BATITOR-732133 format. One record per residue (C-alpha): z, y, x. Coordinates in steps of 0.2 Angstrom, whole numbers, plus 5000, padded with zeros to 4 digits. Example, Ala and Ser with C-alpha at 12.3 -4.5 7.8 and 13.67 -1.06 7.14 Angstrom:
BATITOR-732133
pt zz 5039 | yy 4978 | xx 5062
pt zz 5036 | yy 4995 | xx 5068
***
This chain:
BATITOR-732133
pt zz 4957 | yy 4833 | xx 5001
pt zz 4942 | yy 4843 | xx 4995
pt zz 4941 | yy 4861 | xx 5000
pt zz 4940 | yy 4872 | xx 4985
pt zz 4938 | yy 4891 | xx 4984
pt zz 4954 | yy 4899 | xx 4981
pt zz 4965 | yy 4886 | xx 4989
pt zz 4977 | yy 4891 | xx 5003
pt zz 4978 | yy 4880 | xx 5018
pt zz 4986 | yy 4880 | xx 5035
pt zz 4974 | yy 4880 | xx 5050
pt zz 4973 | yy 4881 | xx 5069
pt zz 4963 | yy 4894 | xx 5078
pt zz 4950 | yy 4885 | xx 5088
pt zz 4939 | yy 4899 | xx 5094
pt zz 4937 | yy 4917 | xx 5094
pt zz 4921 | yy 4928 | xx 5094
pt zz 4917 | yy 4946 | xx 5093
pt zz 4914 | yy 4944 | xx 5074
pt zz 4928 | yy 4933 | xx 5069
pt zz 4938 | yy 4917 | xx 5072
pt zz 4935 | yy 4899 | xx 5069
pt zz 4949 | yy 4890 | xx 5061
pt zz 4951 | yy 4871 | xx 5060
pt zz 4958 | yy 4865 | xx 5043
pt zz 4968 | yy 4849 | xx 5039
pt zz 4953 | yy 4838 | xx 5036
pt zz 4946 | yy 4842 | xx 5053
pt zz 4932 | yy 4854 | xx 5046
pt zz 4931 | yy 4871 | xx 5053
pt zz 4929 | yy 4888 | xx 5044
pt zz 4926 | yy 4905 | xx 5049
pt zz 4938 | yy 4920 | xx 5046
pt zz 4927 | yy 4935 | xx 5048
pt zz 4934 | yy 4950 | xx 5057
pt zz 4935 | yy 4960 | xx 5041
pt zz 4946 | yy 4947 | xx 5034
pt zz 4959 | yy 4946 | xx 5048
pt zz 4970 | yy 4961 | xx 5043
pt zz 4972 | yy 4974 | xx 5029
pt zz 4968 | yy 4988 | xx 5042
pt zz 4953 | yy 4990 | xx 5053
pt zz 4952 | yy 4977 | xx 5067
pt zz 4942 | yy 4983 | xx 5082
pt zz 4947 | yy 4969 | xx 5094
pt zz 4951 | yy 4952 | xx 5085
pt zz 4961 | yy 4947 | xx 5101
pt zz 4974 | yy 4959 | xx 5096
pt zz 4978 | yy 4949 | xx 5081
pt zz 4974 | yy 4931 | xx 5085
pt zz 4974 | yy 4919 | xx 5100
pt zz 4967 | yy 4902 | xx 5102
pt zz 4980 | yy 4889 | xx 5096
pt zz 4988 | yy 4900 | xx 5083
pt zz 4994 | yy 4892 | xx 5067
pt zz 4988 | yy 4903 | xx 5052
pt zz 4988 | yy 4902 | xx 5033
pt zz 4971 | yy 4905 | xx 5026
pt zz 4963 | yy 4906 | xx 5009
pt zz 4946 | yy 4899 | xx 5006
pt zz 4935 | yy 4913 | xx 4999
pt zz 4918 | yy 4903 | xx 4999
pt zz 4910 | yy 4886 | xx 5002
pt zz 4891 | yy 4887 | xx 5005
pt zz 4879 | yy 4873 | xx 5001
pt zz 4876 | yy 4870 | xx 5020
pt zz 4894 | yy 4867 | xx 5023
pt zz 4900 | yy 4884 | xx 5030
pt zz 4917 | yy 4889 | xx 5024
pt zz 4922 | yy 4907 | xx 5023
pt zz 4941 | yy 4910 | xx 5025
pt zz 4952 | yy 4925 | xx 5024
pt zz 4969 | yy 4928 | xx 5032
pt zz 4972 | yy 4944 | xx 5023
pt zz 4969 | yy 4937 | xx 5006
pt zz 4981 | yy 4923 | xx 5009
pt zz 4995 | yy 4936 | xx 5011
pt zz 4989 | yy 4945 | xx 4996
pt zz 5003 | yy 4938 | xx 4985
pt zz 5016 | yy 4948 | xx 4994
pt zz 5007 | yy 4964 | xx 4992
pt zz 5004 | yy 4961 | xx 4974
pt zz 5022 | yy 4961 | xx 4970
pt zz 5024 | yy 4978 | xx 4978
pt zz 5009 | yy 4984 | xx 4969
pt zz 5017 | yy 4979 | xx 4952
pt zz 5032 | yy 4990 | xx 4956
pt zz 5022 | yy 5006 | xx 4957
pt zz 5024 | yy 5018 | xx 4943
pt zz 5009 | yy 5020 | xx 4931
pt zz 4997 | yy 5035 | xx 4934
pt zz 4992 | yy 5045 | xx 4919
pt zz 4975 | yy 5041 | xx 4912
pt zz 4960 | yy 5052 | xx 4915
pt zz 4950 | yy 5059 | xx 4901
pt zz 4936 | yy 5046 | xx 4899
pt zz 4927 | yy 5054 | xx 4885
pt zz 4914 | yy 5060 | xx 4898
pt zz 4903 | yy 5049 | xx 4909
pt zz 4913 | yy 5053 | xx 4925
pt zz 4930 | yy 5057 | xx 4918
pt zz 4930 | yy 5076 | xx 4918
pt zz 4921 | yy 5091 | xx 4923
pt zz 4922 | yy 5088 | xx 4942
pt zz 4905 | yy 5081 | xx 4941
pt zz 4897 | yy 5097 | xx 4935
pt zz 4907 | yy 5109 | xx 4947
pt zz 4896 | yy 5120 | xx 4957
pt zz 4880 | yy 5116 | xx 4947
pt zz 4881 | yy 5131 | xx 4936
pt zz 4883 | yy 5121 | xx 4920
pt zz 4894 | yy 5124 | xx 4906
pt zz 4906 | yy 5110 | xx 4904
pt zz 4904 | yy 5110 | xx 4885
pt zz 4885 | yy 5112 | xx 4885
pt zz 4883 | yy 5097 | xx 4873
pt zz 4894 | yy 5105 | xx 4860
pt zz 4884 | yy 5121 | xx 4858
pt zz 4873 | yy 5115 | xx 4844
pt zz 4881 | yy 5101 | xx 4835
pt zz 4866 | yy 5100 | xx 4823
pt zz 4853 | yy 5097 | xx 4838
pt zz 4844 | yy 5081 | xx 4835
pt zz 4839 | yy 5068 | xx 4848
pt zz 4821 | yy 5076 | xx 4851
pt zz 4828 | yy 5093 | xx 4854
pt zz 4841 | yy 5086 | xx 4866
pt zz 4827 | yy 5076 | xx 4875
pt zz 4816 | yy 5091 | xx 4877
pt zz 4830 | yy 5102 | xx 4884
pt zz 4835 | yy 5088 | xx 4896
pt zz 4817 | yy 5086 | xx 4902
pt zz 4815 | yy 5104 | xx 4905
pt zz 4832 | yy 5106 | xx 4914
pt zz 4827 | yy 5090 | xx 4924
pt zz 4810 | yy 5097 | xx 4929
pt zz 4818 | yy 5113 | xx 4934
pt zz 4831 | yy 5105 | xx 4946
pt zz 4817 | yy 5093 | xx 4953
pt zz 4805 | yy 5107 | xx 4957
pt zz 4819 | yy 5117 | xx 4965
pt zz 4824 | yy 5102 | xx 4975
pt zz 4806 | yy 5099 | xx 4981
pt zz 4804 | yy 5117 | xx 4986
pt zz 4819 | yy 5117 | xx 4996
pt zz 4815 | yy 5101 | xx 5005
pt zz 4797 | yy 5105 | xx 5009
pt zz 4802 | yy 5121 | xx 5017
pt zz 4815 | yy 5113 | xx 5028
pt zz 4803 | yy 5099 | xx 5035
pt zz 4787 | yy 5109 | xx 5036
pt zz 4778 | yy 5102 | xx 5022
pt zz 4763 | yy 5108 | xx 5012
pt zz 4772 | yy 5124 | xx 5007
pt zz 4778 | yy 5129 | xx 5024
pt zz 4771 | yy 5145 | xx 5031
pt zz 4766 | yy 5146 | xx 5049
pt zz 4769 | yy 5162 | xx 5059
***
């Protein structure tokens, strides 16, 4: 039986390290379950979740050319969680007319949310000139603030 990415298999934990667990698959080949693929929550110590000799269900997530096999325990259990996720009520859609959804992106920067609607007849060159000027103003302000904090060229010595 060839080991293919996406297949679910039963395996036996043969070794545990601080970065994951080695699992022997039915064909006698061994794959690694990285510590981040053991459980859905943060795993500080893998020994709290697995012991040598445990039978586990794993999903093959990658097979490298050199024969290394990447496995996941949490993705093997994903089907159970997917059914619960489908029962969730749909959230209302955000306003996606703007690049980042809504005005939260501009909050605190002193920009008018409807700035682009001020002059609907403004052509591309005019918009570009305005953008370059605003960009240069922001950049010079940023440079001025960072140089004074780290004692750069503009810093005064007292």
